[in-house]
ZAKELUM-748698 format. One record per residue (C-alpha): residue number from 0; chain; x, y negated, z. Coordinates in Angstrom, 1 decimal, always signed. Each point is the difference from the previous one (the first is absolute). Example, Ala and Ser with C-alpha at 12.3 -4.5 7.8 and 13.67 -1.06 7.14 Angstrom:
2
<pt num="0" cadena="A" u="+12.3" v="+4.5" w="+7.8"/>
<pt num="1" cadena="A" u="+1.4" v="-3.4" w="-0.7"/>
//
This chain:
297
<pt num="0" cadena="A" u="-59.0" v="+3.8" w="-75.4"/>
<pt num="1" cadena="A" u="+1.9" v="+0.9" w="+3.2"/>
<pt num="2" cadena="A" u="+3.3" v="-1.9" w="+0.8"/>
<pt num="3" cadena="A" u="+3.2" v="+1.6" w="+0.8"/>
<pt num="4" cadena="A" u="+0.6" v="+3.1" w="+2.5"/>
<pt num="5" cadena="A" u="+1.0" v="-1.0" w="+3.6"/>
<pt num="6" cadena="A" u="+1.1" v="+2.8" w="+2.2"/>
<pt num="7" cadena="A" u="-1.1" v="-0.1" w="+3.6"/>
<pt num="8" cadena="A" u="+2.2" v="+1.8" w="+2.5"/>
<pt num="9" cadena="A" u="-2.2" v="+0.8" w="+3.0"/>
<pt num="10" cadena="A" u="-3.1" v="-0.6" w="-2.0"/>
<pt num="11" cadena="A" u="-2.2" v="+1.8" w="+2.4"/>
<pt num="12" cadena="A" u="+0.7" v="-2.0" w="+3.2"/>
<pt num="13" cadena="A" u="-1.7" v="-2.6" w="+1.7"/>
<pt num="14" cadena="A" u="+1.7" v="-2.7" w="-1.9"/>
<pt num="15" cadena="A" u="+0.9" v="+2.0" w="-3.1"/>
<pt num="16" cadena="A" u="-3.4" v="+0.9" w="-0.6"/>
<pt num="17" cadena="A" u="-1.2" v="-3.6" w="+0.1"/>
<pt num="18" cadena="A" u="+2.9" v="-0.9" w="-2.5"/>
<pt num="19" cadena="A" u="-1.3" v="+2.7" w="-2.2"/>
<pt num="20" cadena="A" u="-3.7" v="-1.1" w="-0.2"/>
<pt num="21" cadena="A" u="+1.0" v="-3.6" w="-0.5"/>
<pt num="22" cadena="A" u="+2.1" v="+0.9" w="-3.0"/>
<pt num="23" cadena="A" u="-2.5" v="+2.5" w="-1.4"/>
<pt num="24" cadena="A" u="-2.6" v="-2.9" w="+0.3"/>
<pt num="25" cadena="A" u="+2.4" v="-2.6" w="-2.0"/>
<pt num="26" cadena="A" u="+0.3" v="+2.9" w="-2.8"/>
<pt num="27" cadena="A" u="+3.6" v="+1.2" w="+0.6"/>
<pt num="28" cadena="A" u="+0.6" v="+3.7" w="-0.2"/>
<pt num="29" cadena="A" u="+1.0" v="+1.5" w="+3.1"/>
<pt num="30" cadena="A" u="+2.2" v="+2.9" w="+0.7"/>
<pt num="31" cadena="A" u="-0.5" v="+1.0" w="+3.9"/>
<pt num="32" cadena="A" u="+2.9" v="+1.7" w="+1.2"/>
<pt num="33" cadena="A" u="-0.1" v="+1.9" w="+3.3"/>
<pt num="34" cadena="A" u="+1.4" v="+3.1" w="+1.6"/>
<pt num="35" cadena="A" u="-3.1" v="+1.9" w="+0.3"/>
<pt num="36" cadena="A" u="-2.7" v="-1.3" w="-2.8"/>
<pt num="37" cadena="A" u="-2.0" v="+3.2" w="+0.6"/>
<pt num="38" cadena="A" u="-0.9" v="-1.3" w="+3.4"/>
<pt num="39" cadena="A" u="-1.3" v="-3.5" w="-1.2"/>
<pt num="40" cadena="A" u="-3.1" v="-1.0" w="-2.4"/>
<pt num="41" cadena="A" u="+1.1" v="-1.6" w="-3.0"/>
<pt num="42" cadena="A" u="-1.9" v="-3.4" w="-0.9"/>
<pt num="43" cadena="A" u="-2.7" v="+0.5" w="-2.4"/>
<pt num="44" cadena="A" u="+1.6" v="-1.8" w="-3.0"/>
<pt num="45" cadena="A" u="+1.2" v="+1.2" w="-3.2"/>
<pt num="46" cadena="A" u="+3.0" v="-2.1" w="+0.5"/>
<pt num="47" cadena="A" u="+1.3" v="+1.6" w="+3.1"/>
<pt num="48" cadena="A" u="+2.2" v="+2.8" w="+0.1"/>
<pt num="49" cadena="A" u="+1.3" v="+2.3" w="+3.1"/>
<pt num="50" cadena="A" u="+3.5" v="+1.4" w="+0.0"/>
<pt num="51" cadena="A" u="+2.1" v="+1.8" w="+2.4"/>
<pt num="52" cadena="A" u="+3.1" v="-2.1" w="+1.3"/>
<pt num="53" cadena="A" u="+2.3" v="+0.0" w="+2.8"/>
<pt num="54" cadena="A" u="+2.6" v="-2.6" w="+0.8"/>
<pt num="55" cadena="A" u="+2.5" v="+2.8" w="+1.0"/>
<pt num="56" cadena="A" u="-0.5" v="+1.6" w="-3.5"/>
<pt num="57" cadena="A" u="+1.7" v="-2.2" w="-2.8"/>
<pt num="58" cadena="A" u="-1.6" v="+2.3" w="-2.7"/>
<pt num="59" cadena="A" u="-3.5" v="-0.8" w="+1.1"/>
<pt num="60" cadena="A" u="+0.8" v="-3.6" w="+0.3"/>
<pt num="61" cadena="A" u="+1.3" v="+0.2" w="-3.7"/>
<pt num="62" cadena="A" u="-2.9" v="+1.5" w="-1.1"/>
<pt num="63" cadena="A" u="-2.4" v="-2.5" w="+2.0"/>
<pt num="64" cadena="A" u="+1.6" v="-2.9" w="-1.8"/>
<pt num="65" cadena="A" u="-0.2" v="+1.2" w="-3.7"/>
<pt num="66" cadena="A" u="-1.6" v="-2.5" w="-2.1"/>
<pt num="67" cadena="A" u="-0.8" v="-2.5" w="+2.9"/>
<pt num="68" cadena="A" u="+1.2" v="-3.4" w="-0.2"/>
<pt num="69" cadena="A" u="-0.7" v="-1.1" w="+3.7"/>
<pt num="70" cadena="A" u="+0.5" v="+1.9" w="+3.2"/>
<pt num="71" cadena="A" u="-1.4" v="-0.6" w="+3.7"/>
<pt num="72" cadena="A" u="+1.8" v="+1.8" w="+2.9"/>
<pt num="73" cadena="A" u="-2.9" v="+0.0" w="+2.7"/>
<pt num="74" cadena="A" u="+1.5" v="+3.0" w="+1.5"/>
<pt num="75" cadena="A" u="-0.1" v="-0.4" w="+4.1"/>
<pt num="76" cadena="A" u="+1.3" v="+2.3" w="+2.7"/>
<pt num="77" cadena="A" u="-0.9" v="-1.5" w="+3.4"/>
<pt num="78" cadena="A" u="+1.1" v="+3.3" w="+2.1"/>
<pt num="79" cadena="A" u="+2.8" v="+2.1" w="-0.5"/>
<pt num="80" cadena="A" u="-1.2" v="+3.4" w="-0.2"/>
<pt num="81" cadena="A" u="-0.3" v="+3.3" w="-2.1"/>
<pt num="82" cadena="A" u="+3.8" v="-0.5" w="-0.7"/>
<pt num="83" cadena="A" u="-0.3" v="-3.3" w="-1.6"/>
<pt num="84" cadena="A" u="+2.0" v="-3.2" w="+1.2"/>
<pt num="85" cadena="A" u="-0.5" v="-3.6" w="-0.4"/>
<pt num="86" cadena="A" u="+3.7" v="+0.1" w="-1.9"/>
<pt num="87" cadena="A" u="-1.5" v="+3.0" w="-2.1"/>
<pt num="88" cadena="A" u="-3.3" v="-1.9" w="-1.1"/>
<pt num="89" cadena="A" u="+0.8" v="-3.9" w="+0.2"/>
<pt num="90" cadena="A" u="+3.7" v="-0.2" w="-0.7"/>
<pt num="91" cadena="A" u="+1.1" v="+3.0" w="-2.1"/>
<pt num="92" cadena="A" u="-3.3" v="+0.8" w="-1.8"/>
<pt num="93" cadena="A" u="-0.9" v="-3.6" w="-0.7"/>
<pt num="94" cadena="A" u="+3.5" v="-0.4" w="-1.8"/>
<pt num="95" cadena="A" u="-0.2" v="+3.3" w="-1.7"/>
<pt num="96" cadena="A" u="-3.4" v="-1.1" w="-1.4"/>
<pt num="97" cadena="A" u="+1.2" v="-3.4" w="-1.0"/>
<pt num="98" cadena="A" u="+2.8" v="+1.6" w="-1.8"/>
<pt num="99" cadena="A" u="-2.1" v="+2.4" w="-2.0"/>
<pt num="100" cadena="A" u="-2.5" v="-2.5" w="-0.9"/>
<pt num="101" cadena="A" u="+2.7" v="-2.1" w="-1.5"/>
<pt num="102" cadena="A" u="+1.3" v="+3.0" w="-1.8"/>
<pt num="103" cadena="A" u="-3.2" v="+0.6" w="-1.5"/>
<pt num="104" cadena="A" u="-0.6" v="-3.3" w="-1.3"/>
<pt num="105" cadena="A" u="-2.3" v="-1.4" w="+2.7"/>
<pt num="106" cadena="A" u="+0.2" v="-3.9" w="-0.5"/>
<pt num="107" cadena="A" u="-1.9" v="-1.0" w="+3.2"/>
<pt num="108" cadena="A" u="+0.7" v="+1.3" w="+3.5"/>
<pt num="109" cadena="A" u="-1.7" v="-0.8" w="+3.2"/>
<pt num="110" cadena="A" u="+1.2" v="+1.1" w="+3.5"/>
<pt num="111" cadena="A" u="-2.1" v="-0.3" w="+3.0"/>
<pt num="112" cadena="A" u="+1.9" v="-0.7" w="+3.3"/>
<pt num="113" cadena="A" u="-1.3" v="-1.9" w="+2.9"/>
<pt num="114" cadena="A" u="+0.1" v="-3.4" w="+1.9"/>
<pt num="115" cadena="A" u="+3.2" v="-0.3" w="+2.0"/>
<pt num="116" cadena="A" u="+1.9" v="+2.8" w="-1.5"/>
<pt num="117" cadena="A" u="+3.5" v="-0.6" w="+1.1"/>
<pt num="118" cadena="A" u="+3.2" v="+2.1" w="+0.3"/>
<pt num="119" cadena="A" u="+0.5" v="-1.4" w="+3.5"/>
<pt num="120" cadena="A" u="-3.4" v="+1.3" w="+1.3"/>
<pt num="121" cadena="A" u="-0.2" v="+2.1" w="+3.0"/>
<pt num="122" cadena="A" u="-2.7" v="+2.0" w="-1.7"/>
<pt num="123" cadena="A" u="+1.3" v="+3.2" w="-2.2"/>
<pt num="124" cadena="A" u="-3.0" v="-0.7" w="-2.6"/>
<pt num="125" cadena="A" u="+0.6" v="-3.7" w="-0.3"/>
<pt num="126" cadena="A" u="+3.8" v="+0.5" w="-0.5"/>
<pt num="127" cadena="A" u="-0.7" v="+2.6" w="-2.8"/>
<pt num="128" cadena="A" u="-2.5" v="-2.3" w="-1.7"/>
<pt num="129" cadena="A" u="+2.9" v="-2.6" w="-0.4"/>
<pt num="130" cadena="A" u="+2.4" v="+2.6" w="-1.0"/>
<pt num="131" cadena="A" u="-2.5" v="+1.2" w="-2.7"/>
<pt num="132" cadena="A" u="-0.5" v="-3.4" w="-1.2"/>
<pt num="133" cadena="A" u="+3.8" v="-0.1" w="-0.7"/>
<pt num="134" cadena="A" u="+0.3" v="+3.5" w="-1.5"/>
<pt num="135" cadena="A" u="-2.8" v="-0.9" w="-2.5"/>
<pt num="136" cadena="A" u="+1.5" v="-3.3" w="-0.9"/>
<pt num="137" cadena="A" u="+3.4" v="+1.5" w="-0.6"/>
<pt num="138" cadena="A" u="-1.7" v="+2.5" w="-2.3"/>
<pt num="139" cadena="A" u="-2.4" v="-2.7" w="-1.5"/>
<pt num="140" cadena="A" u="+0.9" v="-3.6" w="+0.8"/>
<pt num="141" cadena="A" u="-3.4" v="-1.5" w="-1.5"/>
<pt num="142" cadena="A" u="-2.0" v="+2.2" w="+2.6"/>
<pt num="143" cadena="A" u="-3.1" v="-2.0" w="+1.4"/>
<pt num="144" cadena="A" u="+0.0" v="+0.6" w="+3.9"/>
<pt num="145" cadena="A" u="-3.1" v="-0.4" w="+1.6"/>
<pt num="146" cadena="A" u="-0.1" v="+0.0" w="+3.9"/>
<pt num="147" cadena="A" u="-3.7" v="-0.1" w="+1.4"/>
<pt num="148" cadena="A" u="-0.9" v="-0.7" w="+3.5"/>
<pt num="149" cadena="A" u="-2.3" v="+2.8" w="+1.6"/>
<pt num="150" cadena="A" u="-2.6" v="+1.2" w="-2.5"/>
<pt num="151" cadena="A" u="-3.7" v="-0.2" w="+0.7"/>
<pt num="152" cadena="A" u="-3.5" v="+0.7" w="-1.7"/>
<pt num="153" cadena="A" u="-3.6" v="+0.7" w="+1.0"/>
<pt num="154" cadena="A" u="+0.5" v="+2.7" w="+2.6"/>
<pt num="155" cadena="A" u="+3.5" v="+1.0" w="-1.3"/>
<pt num="156" cadena="A" u="+3.5" v="-0.8" w="+0.7"/>
<pt num="157" cadena="A" u="+0.7" v="-2.3" w="+3.2"/>
<pt num="158" cadena="A" u="-3.8" v="-0.7" w="+0.1"/>
<pt num="159" cadena="A" u="-0.5" v="+3.7" w="+0.6"/>
<pt num="160" cadena="A" u="+2.6" v="+0.0" w="+2.8"/>
<pt num="161" cadena="A" u="-1.6" v="-3.0" w="+1.7"/>
<pt num="162" cadena="A" u="-3.6" v="+1.6" w="-0.3"/>
<pt num="163" cadena="A" u="+1.5" v="+2.8" w="+1.8"/>
<pt num="164" cadena="A" u="+1.8" v="-1.5" w="+2.9"/>
<pt num="165" cadena="A" u="-3.3" v="-1.9" w="+0.6"/>
<pt num="166" cadena="A" u="-1.8" v="+2.7" w="+0.8"/>
<pt num="167" cadena="A" u="+2.1" v="+0.8" w="+3.1"/>
<pt num="168" cadena="A" u="-1.6" v="-1.2" w="+3.3"/>
<pt num="169" cadena="A" u="+2.9" v="-2.1" w="+0.7"/>
<pt num="170" cadena="A" u="+2.3" v="-1.3" w="-3.0"/>
<pt num="171" cadena="A" u="+3.8" v="+0.1" w="+0.4"/>
<pt num="172" cadena="A" u="+2.1" v="-2.8" w="-1.2"/>
<pt num="173" cadena="A" u="+3.5" v="+0.0" w="-1.2"/>
<pt num="174" cadena="A" u="+1.2" v="-2.3" w="+2.8"/>
<pt num="175" cadena="A" u="-2.1" v="-3.2" w="+0.2"/>
<pt num="176" cadena="A" u="-1.5" v="+0.8" w="-3.5"/>
<pt num="177" cadena="A" u="+1.9" v="-3.1" w="-1.5"/>
<pt num="178" cadena="A" u="+1.9" v="+1.5" w="-2.8"/>
<pt num="179" cadena="A" u="-0.9" v="-2.1" w="-3.3"/>
<pt num="180" cadena="A" u="-1.5" v="+2.1" w="-2.9"/>
<pt num="181" cadena="A" u="-1.2" v="-0.9" w="-3.4"/>
<pt num="182" cadena="A" u="-2.4" v="+3.1" w="-1.1"/>
<pt num="183" cadena="A" u="+0.0" v="+0.2" w="-3.7"/>
<pt num="184" cadena="A" u="-2.9" v="+1.3" w="-2.1"/>
<pt num="185" cadena="A" u="+0.9" v="+2.9" w="-1.8"/>
<pt num="186" cadena="A" u="-1.7" v="-1.4" w="-3.3"/>
<pt num="187" cadena="A" u="+2.1" v="-3.0" w="+0.2"/>
<pt num="188" cadena="A" u="+3.0" v="+2.2" w="-0.4"/>
<pt num="189" cadena="A" u="-1.2" v="+1.8" w="-2.9"/>
<pt num="190" cadena="A" u="-0.9" v="-3.1" w="-1.8"/>
<pt num="191" cadena="A" u="+3.7" v="-1.2" w="+0.8"/>
<pt num="192" cadena="A" u="+1.5" v="+3.2" w="-1.4"/>
<pt num="193" cadena="A" u="-2.0" v="-0.8" w="-3.2"/>
<pt num="194" cadena="A" u="+1.2" v="-3.7" w="-0.1"/>
<pt num="195" cadena="A" u="+3.5" v="+1.3" w="+0.6"/>
<pt num="196" cadena="A" u="-0.4" v="+2.2" w="-3.3"/>
<pt num="197" cadena="A" u="-1.2" v="-2.7" w="-2.0"/>
<pt num="198" cadena="A" u="+1.8" v="-3.0" w="+1.1"/>
<pt num="199" cadena="A" u="+3.6" v="+0.0" w="-1.6"/>
<pt num="200" cadena="A" u="+1.4" v="-2.6" w="+2.5"/>
<pt num="201" cadena="A" u="-0.7" v="+2.6" w="+3.1"/>
<pt num="202" cadena="A" u="+3.0" v="+2.1" w="-1.0"/>
<pt num="203" cadena="A" u="+2.8" v="+0.6" w="+2.5"/>
<pt num="204" cadena="A" u="-1.9" v="-1.8" w="+2.5"/>
<pt num="205" cadena="A" u="-1.4" v="+0.7" w="+3.4"/>
<pt num="206" cadena="A" u="-3.3" v="-0.7" w="+1.3"/>
<pt num="207" cadena="A" u="-1.3" v="-0.1" w="+3.9"/>
<pt num="208" cadena="A" u="-3.8" v="+0.3" w="-0.2"/>
<pt num="209" cadena="A" u="-1.8" v="-0.8" w="+3.3"/>
<pt num="210" cadena="A" u="-3.9" v="-0.2" w="+0.1"/>
<pt num="211" cadena="A" u="-1.9" v="-3.1" w="+0.0"/>
<pt num="212" cadena="A" u="+0.2" v="-0.5" w="+3.8"/>
<pt num="213" cadena="A" u="+2.7" v="+0.5" w="+2.8"/>
<pt num="214" cadena="A" u="-1.3" v="+1.5" w="+3.3"/>
<pt num="215" cadena="A" u="+1.4" v="+1.2" w="+3.2"/>
<pt num="216" cadena="A" u="-0.6" v="+3.8" w="+0.7"/>
<pt num="217" cadena="A" u="-2.4" v="-1.3" w="+2.6"/>
<pt num="218" cadena="A" u="-2.0" v="-2.1" w="-2.4"/>
<pt num="219" cadena="A" u="-0.1" v="+3.1" w="-2.4"/>
<pt num="220" cadena="A" u="-1.6" v="+1.9" w="+2.6"/>
<pt num="221" cadena="A" u="-2.4" v="-2.5" w="+1.2"/>
<pt num="222" cadena="A" u="-1.4" v="-0.5" w="-3.8"/>
<pt num="223" cadena="A" u="-0.6" v="+3.7" w="-0.3"/>
<pt num="224" cadena="A" u="-2.0" v="+0.1" w="+3.3"/>
<pt num="225" cadena="A" u="-1.8" v="-3.2" w="-1.2"/>
<pt num="226" cadena="A" u="-1.0" v="+1.8" w="-3.1"/>
<pt num="227" cadena="A" u="-1.0" v="+3.2" w="+2.0"/>
<pt num="228" cadena="A" u="-2.2" v="-2.0" w="+2.5"/>
<pt num="229" cadena="A" u="+2.4" v="+1.6" w="+2.9"/>
<pt num="230" cadena="A" u="+1.7" v="-1.5" w="+3.0"/>
<pt num="231" cadena="A" u="+3.0" v="+2.0" w="+1.3"/>
<pt num="232" cadena="A" u="+2.7" v="-1.1" w="+2.8"/>
<pt num="233" cadena="A" u="+3.3" v="+0.2" w="-1.1"/>
<pt num="234" cadena="A" u="+3.2" v="+0.9" w="+1.8"/>
<pt num="235" cadena="A" u="+3.5" v="-1.4" w="-0.9"/>
<pt num="236" cadena="A" u="+2.6" v="+2.8" w="+0.3"/>
<pt num="237" cadena="A" u="+3.7" v="-0.9" w="-0.5"/>
<pt num="238" cadena="A" u="+2.0" v="+1.3" w="-2.9"/>
<pt num="239" cadena="A" u="+2.0" v="+2.5" w="+2.1"/>
<pt num="240" cadena="A" u="-3.0" v="+2.0" w="+0.7"/>
<pt num="241" cadena="A" u="-1.0" v="-0.1" w="-3.9"/>
<pt num="242" cadena="A" u="+3.8" v="+1.2" w="-0.7"/>
<pt num="243" cadena="A" u="-0.6" v="+2.9" w="+2.6"/>
<pt num="244" cadena="A" u="-3.4" v="+0.9" w="-1.4"/>
<pt num="245" cadena="A" u="+1.5" v="+0.0" w="-3.7"/>
<pt num="246" cadena="A" u="+2.8" v="+2.4" w="+1.2"/>
<pt num="247" cadena="A" u="-2.4" v="+2.2" w="+1.5"/>
<pt num="248" cadena="A" u="-2.4" v="+0.1" w="-3.1"/>
<pt num="249" cadena="A" u="+2.9" v="+0.3" w="-2.1"/>
<pt num="250" cadena="A" u="+0.1" v="+3.8" w="+0.7"/>
<pt num="251" cadena="A" u="-3.3" v="+0.6" w="-1.7"/>
<pt num="252" cadena="A" u="-0.2" v="+0.9" w="-3.5"/>
<pt num="253" cadena="A" u="-1.7" v="-3.0" w="-1.3"/>
<pt num="254" cadena="A" u="+0.5" v="-2.6" w="+2.9"/>
<pt num="255" cadena="A" u="-2.9" v="-2.7" w="+0.0"/>
<pt num="256" cadena="A" u="+3.0" v="-2.3" w="+1.4"/>
<pt num="257" cadena="A" u="+3.6" v="-0.1" w="-0.4"/>
<pt num="258" cadena="A" u="+3.1" v="-1.9" w="+1.2"/>
<pt num="259" cadena="A" u="+0.3" v="-2.1" w="-3.3"/>
<pt num="260" cadena="A" u="-3.8" v="-0.8" w="+0.0"/>
<pt num="261" cadena="A" u="+0.7" v="-1.5" w="+3.6"/>
<pt num="262" cadena="A" u="+3.3" v="-2.0" w="-1.1"/>
<pt num="263" cadena="A" u="-2.1" v="-1.4" w="-2.8"/>
<pt num="264" cadena="A" u="-2.6" v="-1.4" w="+2.6"/>
<pt num="265" cadena="A" u="+2.5" v="-1.6" w="+1.8"/>
<pt num="266" cadena="A" u="+1.0" v="-2.5" w="-2.8"/>
<pt num="267" cadena="A" u="-2.4" v="-2.4" w="-2.0"/>
<pt num="268" cadena="A" u="-1.2" v="+1.5" w="-3.2"/>
<pt num="269" cadena="A" u="-0.6" v="-3.0" w="-2.1"/>
<pt num="270" cadena="A" u="+1.6" v="-1.4" w="-3.4"/>
<pt num="271" cadena="A" u="+3.3" v="-1.3" w="+0.3"/>
<pt num="272" cadena="A" u="+1.7" v="-2.9" w="-1.8"/>
<pt num="273" cadena="A" u="+2.0" v="+0.1" w="-3.4"/>
<pt num="274" cadena="A" u="-2.3" v="+2.6" w="-1.6"/>
<pt num="275" cadena="A" u="-2.9" v="+0.0" w="-2.3"/>
<pt num="276" cadena="A" u="-3.6" v="+0.4" w="+1.3"/>
<pt num="277" cadena="A" u="-3.4" v="+0.4" w="-1.1"/>
<pt num="278" cadena="A" u="-0.2" v="-3.7" w="-1.4"/>
<pt num="279" cadena="A" u="+2.9" v="+0.8" w="-2.3"/>
<pt num="280" cadena="A" u="-2.3" v="+2.6" w="-1.6"/>
<pt num="281" cadena="A" u="-3.1" v="-2.3" w="+0.0"/>
<pt num="282" cadena="A" u="-1.7" v="+2.1" w="+2.5"/>
<pt num="283" cadena="A" u="-2.1" v="-1.4" w="+2.9"/>
<pt num="284" cadena="A" u="+0.4" v="+2.7" w="+2.8"/>
<pt num="285" cadena="A" u="-3.0" v="+1.3" w="+2.1"/>
<pt num="286" cadena="A" u="+0.1" v="-0.5" w="+3.7"/>
<pt num="287" cadena="A" u="-0.8" v="+2.9" w="+2.5"/>
<pt num="288" cadena="A" u="-3.0" v="-1.9" w="+0.9"/>
<pt num="289" cadena="A" u="-1.1" v="+0.0" w="-3.5"/>
<pt num="290" cadena="A" u="+0.5" v="+3.8" w="-0.4"/>
<pt num="291" cadena="A" u="-1.7" v="+0.6" w="+3.2"/>
<pt num="292" cadena="A" u="-3.2" v="-2.2" w="-1.3"/>
<pt num="293" cadena="A" u="+0.0" v="+2.4" w="-3.1"/>
<pt num="294" cadena="A" u="-0.9" v="+2.9" w="+2.3"/>
<pt num="295" cadena="A" u="-3.0" v="-1.7" w="+1.5"/>
<pt num="296" cadena="A" u="-1.6" v="+0.3" w="-3.6"/>
//
């Protein structure tokens, strides 16, 4: 017999689809809520349901939460485009979803944010993430906040970006490439979501989820080159250059690089102090090295 219904907002994205797969495998009924379900393929499971839902539309949110006992907000906007802003999605939208879920009797809420979320950040995106945490906690104090590091999988997420960069004849580095990162396997994040649903003691807590290894950006590049059997020269480029490039590319409809991403690369993206981690959830996180090793088989 299937367990309770879990509504996953943004359940068709890179992160959301991994969460959905894990929950279905564990026997949950999963309601996949997204703006355009007609553009996606529903998972092959009798326990999966696809519904139309928009963070800007309270009525659709209430329908998505009907009968659900838990909800996961995995909606992410990385570029402000098509009239959507970080504030609309990560602050107002997240708060609206939390209030609607509470009104509909949802008992367990999980919000995705990001490592380093702070209202003092120079990044508009990072500030919105922090403001969203506050808005959701105001509506539902027991919300569980998950702050993952940069997500990766076999040929996807951060790994895909690295694979693309390593095809260049010369690889540009962010400054000297010394920014420290903890790339996290998306499957481990999905497992963490399930643990948060099932472990009562996680209510109201914040978890920063970094992968099993800490690397500099240059070391990440070197790992991918090693797995590809390639050698490429690397050229350090100062952050002012990257900020200028981001300003130019930002005029494109879907820019490959924006100002907020450059700001993120100017600071280490690693697990902080006084927060929960994978160890509190009984999970041993996978390293970037191990993720890349999986692609060899």
